[in-house]
N, C-alpha and C positions, 0 to 999 in steps of 0.2 A: 753780700746779702742778697738772697733771692727775691725777685719781685713779689709783692703782696698779691695774694689770690683775690679775685673779685668775688664779692658776696652778694652782688645784685643779680637779679634774674635777667636772662637774655631778653633782648628786644622781641616783642611778639611778632610772629610771622603775619604779614599783612594778608587779610582774607582776599580771596580771588575777586577780581573785578566782575561786575555784573555782565555776563555774556550768555544770553539765552541759548546759544549754540553749544555751550559747554555743559554736558549732562552732569558733571561732577561739581558744579559750582554750588556751594552751600547756600549762598544768598538766594539764588534762583530757586533751589529746591525748597527753601524755607518760605519764599513768596508763594510758591505753588501749594504748599501745605496749608498756608494760612487762608488760601482761597480768595475769591473776588472781594470779600468784605474786609480783608486784611486782619491785622492783629486785634484781638479783643482781650481785655483784662481777664476774662474768664479762662482764657487759654494760657495765662502767665506761667503756670507750672510746667505745662507741656513745652512751651517755647524755651523756658529756662533749661529744661532737661535736654532738648535738642542742641541748644547752644553750648552747654557744658560738655555734652558728649563730643560734639564737633571740635571744641577747643582742645580736649584731651586727645582725640584722634589725630588732629592735625599736627600735634607736637610729639606724637608717638615715638618716632625714632630718636628724638633728641632727649626725651625724658630720662632714659637710663644713664645718660652722661652727666646729669645734674645732681646736685645735692637735694635731699628731701625738701628743704625750705624753698629752694630755687624752683623745684617742680611746681609747688603750690602757687608761687608767685607767677610763674610763667603761664600756667593754666588760667589763672585769674586774669592776667593781662590779655591773653588770647581771647578769653570770653568777652572781655570789654571791647576788644577790637571787632569781634564778630557782631556784637550788639550795635556798635557804631555804624557798621555797614548794613545792618538789617533793614528791611523795608517796613519800618515801624515808625509811626509818628514820633518826632523827637521828644515831646513831653511825656510819652509813655515808656521810653527806653529805660529810664532810671528804675522803674518798678520790676524789671525782669530779674535783677539780682537781689531782690529783697528776700529776707529769710521767710517772712510771712507778710500777707497784705495788712494784717492788723497791726503788727509792730512797725512796719515800714523801715526796718533796720536792714542795712546792706549786709550781704554775706561777706565774711572774711575769707582769706585764702584757705584756712584750715577747714572751714565749713564747706567750701566749694570742693575741696579734695575729698572729703567724706561723702558728699553728695555724688560725686563721680564714681566712687567705689560702690555705692548703693545702686547707681544706674547700671553699672556693669553686672552686678549680681542679678538684678531684675531682668536684664536682657538675656543672661544665660538661662534663667528659668523660663522666660518667654520663648526662647528658641526651642527648648525641649517641648513645651506645650504645643507650639505651632507646628511641629513636625508632623503631627497627625493630620493636619489640614493641607500639607504640601504633598499632593499626589495628583496623578492624572494630568501632568503637564500644566498645572495652573500657573498663572502669573503671580508675581508678588502681591499685587493689589487684590487679586481674587482670594488669595490665601488670607490676607489681613481681613478682608470683608467677611469671609466665612468664620474666621476666628471671632471677630467682633459680634457677629450675629449670635454665635453660640454663647459668648459671654453675656450678651444682652438677655438672651432667653434664660440663662441660668440665674442671672441677677434679679430679673423681674418676674420670673415664672410666667412669662408671656410668650406665646408662640404666634399669635395672630398679628397682622400688620397694624401699626399705629396709623390712625387716620391722617392723610395728607403728608406723611413723612416716610413712607416705605416701612420697612420692618424695624430697623435699628436707627434711632435718631442720630443725626449728624454730630450732635454734641456729645454723644456717649463716650467716644474715645478720650475726650478731654476731661470727662467727669471721673473716670476710674483708671485709665491707662495712660499715665504721663509718658511712659517710655515709647508708646506707639506714635 
C-alpha cells in the first residue's frame, strides 16, 4: 500500500532576520514604510495588503507544487509569520488580519486568498497608470510621489498646497491607495 499523502500545508518559510544592511529584508522595508511613529491602526488595511502580498510573493515558486487548499493555508501561515516578525506593538498585531475593524473577525484562508488575487489585479492596473509618470530617469520614490500628487489633485480638485503639510498630505496614500 502506498504511503498516505500529506494534506497539511507546508511549514511557513521563516521571514528574514532584521538586518538593516539587507535591502530586500521585508521587515526592514515595512519598518521604513511605517516611519518614525510606527504602526497606526489607521494604516491597518495598507499594512495588511503589504503583508499578504509579501506572504504570497515569498512562497511564489512553491505554490504551483501545492494543492489549492494547501496554497491558501501556506499563504495564511506565512502571513502570520510575517506579522509575528513585524515591528508592531504586540497588542496591535492581532488586528492586522481582521476582515473589518467593526467585526473584529479574523480572515480565513479563503478570504486571504481572494484578497491576494484582488491585490494582484489592483497592482496590474496601478502599473499601467503609473507608466505615464515613469520618465526622465525618475527614481521609484519620485514616480510614486508624482502619482500621489496627481491622485490628490483629482480627488480633491485642489492644486494649491495645504498649509503646513506640503501639497499632498502624508496620510493620503493610506486613505485611498492600500496597494501603495
